[in-house]
N, C-alpha and C positions, 0 to 999 in steps of 0.2 A: 362186118359185123362187130369187131372189137371197137371200131370208132363209133357205131351207132351206139354200142353200150355203154361206151366212155361219155359221149355226149348226153346220154339219157341220166346216168350217173351223177355228171357235171351238172345238168339243169335242179336234178333232186338235192343236189348237195348245197347248191347255191340258193335255192329255196329255204332249205334247212338254217343254212349260215345267215340269211337275211333276217329270220325269225328269231335267231338265237341271241342270246347276250354277248357282249365283248369277252375274248380271249382275255382273263384277268387272273394272274397268279394270286393275287391276294384272296379274291374270292374262291377260286377253284385250283387249289394246289395239285398239281399233278394231271390236269385236264388233258395236257397233250401227251403225257409219257406213254410209249409204244406198250402195247401189251400182247403181241404177237412177235415171234420170229419175223424180222423184216424180210428174210430171204424166201419168205412162202406167202408173201403178200399177193392179193389180186392186184389188178390194174387200178383199181378205184383207191383201195388202200395206199398203193404205192405213191399215186400222185398226190393223194392228201398228206401223206407223212412227208414227202419231197416238199409241199408247198408249206407246210410248217417249218421245214428247215430254211426255206426260202425267206419267210416271214421274221424267222429269228436273224439270220444274217443282215436282212434289211434294217432291222430295229437296232442293231449293233453298230450300226454307222450313225445313228443319229445323235445330234450333240447332248441331248438329255439324257442318254442312255449311256454315252462311253464312260461317264464317270463310275457309274455302277457296274462295270465288269472288271473281271478277273482277266489276268493275262491268258489263263487257259480257255477262256469261254469262246474267243475266237476261233482258237485250235479245234475245239470240240465240235463247233458249227462246221468248220472247213472238213474236219472227219466225217461228219455226217453227210453232209453233201456228196461226199466223195464215196460212201455207202449207196446213198441214192442213185449216183452215177453206175454203181457195178451192178445194182439190182434192175436198171432198167435196161441195161445191157443184153438182157435175155429177149428182149423185145425187137421188133424189126425197125429198120430205121425210121419208118412212116409212123409206126407207133410210138417209138421215141420221142419222134417231134410233138405227137398229141399229147402225150403223159407230159413232156416240159410245157406245154402250152397250159394244160390243164392245171398243172403244178404252181405256175405262175398265176393263175387266175384265182387260185386256192389262196396263195399267198396275199394278193391283192385282197381279197374279202376278207380273210383275217385282219388285214391293216385297216379296213374300212369300219370293220367291228369292234375295234379295239380304241377305245376312247384316249388311253394314255398308254404309248408304247414301253413306258419304264415299268407299267406294272407286270408286264410280261416277262421280264427278265429272269426270275427265278424260274419259271416255268421253262422258259428257253434254256435255261442253264441246264437244268435236269434232263430236258428232253434230248437235247445236243449231247449231253455226257452219256446218256444212256446208249444212244447210236453211236457214239464215237467207241464205247466200250464195245459194242458188237463188232463193230469195223476191225478194231484191233483183234480180238478173238478169230476173224476171219483172216487176217492177216497172218495170224500164229499158225492157223492150220495148213 
């Protein structure tokens, strides 16, 4: 049932992303900032947010983006990915694999809808920083 629901959500998200504009920090500051407690996310929200982290990690390795990064940017995204791994650990192995697949598809869709990856550096920086802060709070508890 969960995988059918995830596939349906994936199809809807893919269609929405296909008709949306590019993820562009200059045009939409904070467009990918999490608005909810990531520990309480649904499966759909989980793979979407994880996909955004994967997207950020991928653009951080591109030559045109590396010069725009601070030292802490990669660390924050690594911590954000660690948080995603912690959150999906509550699911079964099969569902974790499905979430990983959907997250990667979401990251690809974001990449395809982003004309210039370096425009997303500011939004990725803020997004990964927020998730890294949340992960630090979870580690402190």
